[in-house]
C-alpha positions as CSV (number, residue, x, y, z in Angstrom):
1,M,-11.6,12.6,20.7
2,I,-9.0,10.1,19.6
3,E,-8.3,12.2,16.4
4,T,-7.7,15.3,18.6
5,R,-5.3,13.4,20.9
6,K,-3.4,12.1,17.9
7,T,-3.1,15.6,16.4
8,I,-2.0,17.1,19.7
9,A,0.6,14.3,20.1
10,A,1.9,14.9,16.6
11,I,2.2,18.6,17.2
12,I,4.2,17.9,20.3
13,V,6.5,15.5,18.4
14,T,6.9,18.2,15.7
15,G,7.8,20.8,18.3
16,V,10.3,18.6,20.1
17,Y,11.9,17.7,16.7
18,L,12.2,21.4,15.7
19,L,13.7,22.3,19.1
20,T,16.3,19.5,19.1
21,N,17.2,19.5,15.4
22,L,16.8,23.0,14.1
23,L,17.5,25.2,17.1
24,G,20.1,22.9,18.6
25,G,22.7,23.3,15.8
26,E,23.5,22.5,12.3
27,A,21.2,19.9,10.9
28,A,22.5,17.0,8.8
29,G,22.1,17.2,5.1
30,P,19.8,15.0,3.0
31,V,22.4,12.3,2.3
32,E,23.5,12.0,5.9
33,T,19.9,12.0,7.1
34,Y,18.9,9.4,4.5
35,Q,21.8,7.1,5.5
36,S,20.5,6.9,9.1
37,W,16.9,6.3,8.0
38,S,15.3,2.8,8.4
39,D,16.4,0.3,5.7
40,E,12.9,-1.1,5.8
41,L,11.4,2.3,4.9
42,K,14.1,2.9,2.2
43,S,13.1,-0.4,0.6
44,Y,9.4,0.3,0.9
45,T,9.7,3.8,-0.6
46,Q,11.7,2.4,-3.5
47,S,9.0,-0.2,-4.1
48,V,6.2,2.3,-4.0
49,C,8.1,4.6,-6.3
50,D,8.6,1.8,-8.8
51,E,4.9,0.9,-8.6
52,Y,3.8,4.5,-9.4
53,N,6.7,5.3,-11.7
54,V,8.0,8.1,-9.5
55,D,11.6,9.0,-9.3
56,Y,12.9,7.6,-6.0
57,S,15.3,10.5,-5.4
58,L,12.4,12.9,-6.0
59,A,10.3,11.2,-3.3
60,L,13.3,11.3,-1.0
61,G,13.9,14.9,-1.7
62,V,10.3,15.7,-0.7
63,I,10.6,13.5,2.4
64,Y,13.8,15.3,3.5
65,N,12.4,18.8,2.8
66,E,9.1,18.1,4.5
67,S,10.1,16.0,7.5
68,R,13.8,15.4,7.6
69,F,12.8,11.7,7.6
70,Q,11.2,12.1,11.0
71,S,8.0,10.1,11.6
72,G,4.7,11.4,13.0
73,L,4.9,15.0,12.0
74,T,2.1,17.4,11.4
75,H,2.2,21.1,10.4
76,V,-0.5,23.7,10.6
77,N,-0.3,26.0,7.7
78,S,-0.9,29.8,7.7
79,N,-4.3,29.1,6.0
80,G,-5.3,26.8,8.8
81,T,-5.0,23.5,6.9
82,V,-2.8,20.7,8.3
83,D,-0.1,18.7,6.6
84,Y,0.5,15.1,7.7
85,G,3.4,12.5,7.7
86,L,6.8,12.1,6.2
87,M,5.7,13.8,3.0
88,Q,3.5,16.4,4.7
89,V,0.4,15.7,2.6
90,N,-2.2,18.4,3.0
91,E,-5.6,17.6,4.3
92,V,-7.2,19.1,1.2
93,N,-6.3,15.8,-0.5
94,L,-8.5,13.7,1.8
95,D,-11.4,13.2,-0.6
96,Y,-9.0,12.2,-3.4
97,L,-7.0,9.8,-1.1
98,N,-10.3,8.3,0.1
99,K,-11.4,7.6,-3.4
100,T,-8.0,6.2,-4.6
101,L,-6.5,4.6,-1.6
102,G,-9.4,4.2,0.9
103,I,-7.9,6.8,3.4
104,R,-10.6,7.7,5.9
105,S,-8.7,10.1,8.1
106,M,-5.5,12.2,7.5
107,S,-4.1,10.8,10.8
108,E,-3.6,7.5,8.9
109,L,-0.8,9.3,7.1
110,L,1.1,9.5,10.4
111,D,1.9,5.8,9.7
112,D,5.0,6.0,7.7
113,R,4.1,3.4,5.1
114,T,0.7,4.9,4.5
115,G,2.1,8.5,4.3
116,I,4.7,7.4,1.8
117,R,2.2,5.6,-0.4
118,C,-0.2,8.6,-0.3
119,G,2.6,11.1,-1.1
120,V,4.1,9.1,-3.9
121,Q,0.7,8.4,-5.4
122,L,0.0,12.2,-5.3
123,L,3.3,12.9,-7.1
124,A,2.3,10.3,-9.8
125,Y,-1.2,11.9,-10.1
126,H,0.4,15.4,-10.6
127,K,2.9,14.0,-13.1
128,Q,-0.1,12.7,-15.2
129,Y,-1.2,16.4,-15.6
130,T,2.2,18.0,-16.0
131,G,4.2,15.4,-17.9
132,N,7.5,15.8,-15.9
133,D,8.8,15.5,-12.4
134,S,9.7,19.1,-11.8
135,A,6.3,20.5,-12.7
136,A,4.6,17.6,-10.8
137,L,6.6,18.5,-7.7
138,L,5.5,22.2,-7.9
139,R,1.9,21.2,-8.4
140,Y,2.2,18.7,-5.4
141,Q,3.6,21.5,-3.3
142,I,1.2,24.4,-4.1
143,G,-1.9,22.6,-5.3
144,A,-3.6,22.4,-8.7
145,G,-5.4,25.8,-8.4
146,K,-2.3,27.8,-7.5
147,Y,-0.3,25.9,-10.1
148,K,-2.6,27.1,-12.8
149,Q,-2.2,30.7,-11.5
150,Y,1.6,30.2,-11.6
151,L,1.4,29.1,-15.2
152,R,-0.8,32.0,-16.2
153,K,1.8,34.4,-14.8
154,G,4.7,32.5,-16.5
155,R,6.0,31.3,-13.2
156,Y,7.4,27.8,-13.0
157,T,9.2,27.6,-9.7
158,N,9.5,29.0,-6.2
159,Q,12.1,28.8,-3.5
160,T,10.8,25.6,-1.9
161,H,10.5,23.9,-5.3
162,Q,14.1,24.8,-6.0
163,Q,15.3,23.5,-2.6
164,V,13.6,20.1,-3.1
165,L,15.2,19.8,-6.6
166,T,18.5,20.5,-5.0
167,Y,17.9,17.8,-2.4
168,Q,16.8,15.4,-5.2
169,S,20.0,16.0,-7.1
170,E,22.2,15.4,-4.0
171,L,20.3,12.2,-3.2
172,A,20.4,11.0,-6.8
173,S,24.2,11.6,-6.9
174,Y,24.6,9.6,-3.7
175,M,22.5,6.8,-5.1
176,D,24.6,6.8,-8.3
177,S,27.8,6.6,-6.3
178,L,26.5,3.3,-4.7
179,Q,26.3,1.6,-8.0
């Protein structure tokens, strides 16, 4: 019952966000959105990325693409599965997240820090199999099974993958300009 209420509340928050930010006019870009994001979450994300050896700007690109840095979002996919949190981690990862991080319910990922840790850990996991950030990102986005299908067909990217890499580049350039 509590799980259902949390899911319904998250869907409502997602709908309000979409109505106010996407239909209401031009949305801010990744750098502008990042600049207004919580300093505490910026620092936490950097720390988790350092811990897992994941490029900070890659994690930020995923966060921007998936949630525009908005907390508490869920998304029901066309196949009926649900994505959770800032990094929109799909529920198919629950068993893995339970084994590696002790996650018992996907709704735990609606907590920003938990969602960030899970998403970054999954990027690191996929990087172990692919050897590089770009391929790890694609595998994170489409799943291991579909990633294998892509490779068999000689396909190494898709539109969403390219968009996140663009966001990553914009955010990395911004970070470099601060130093």
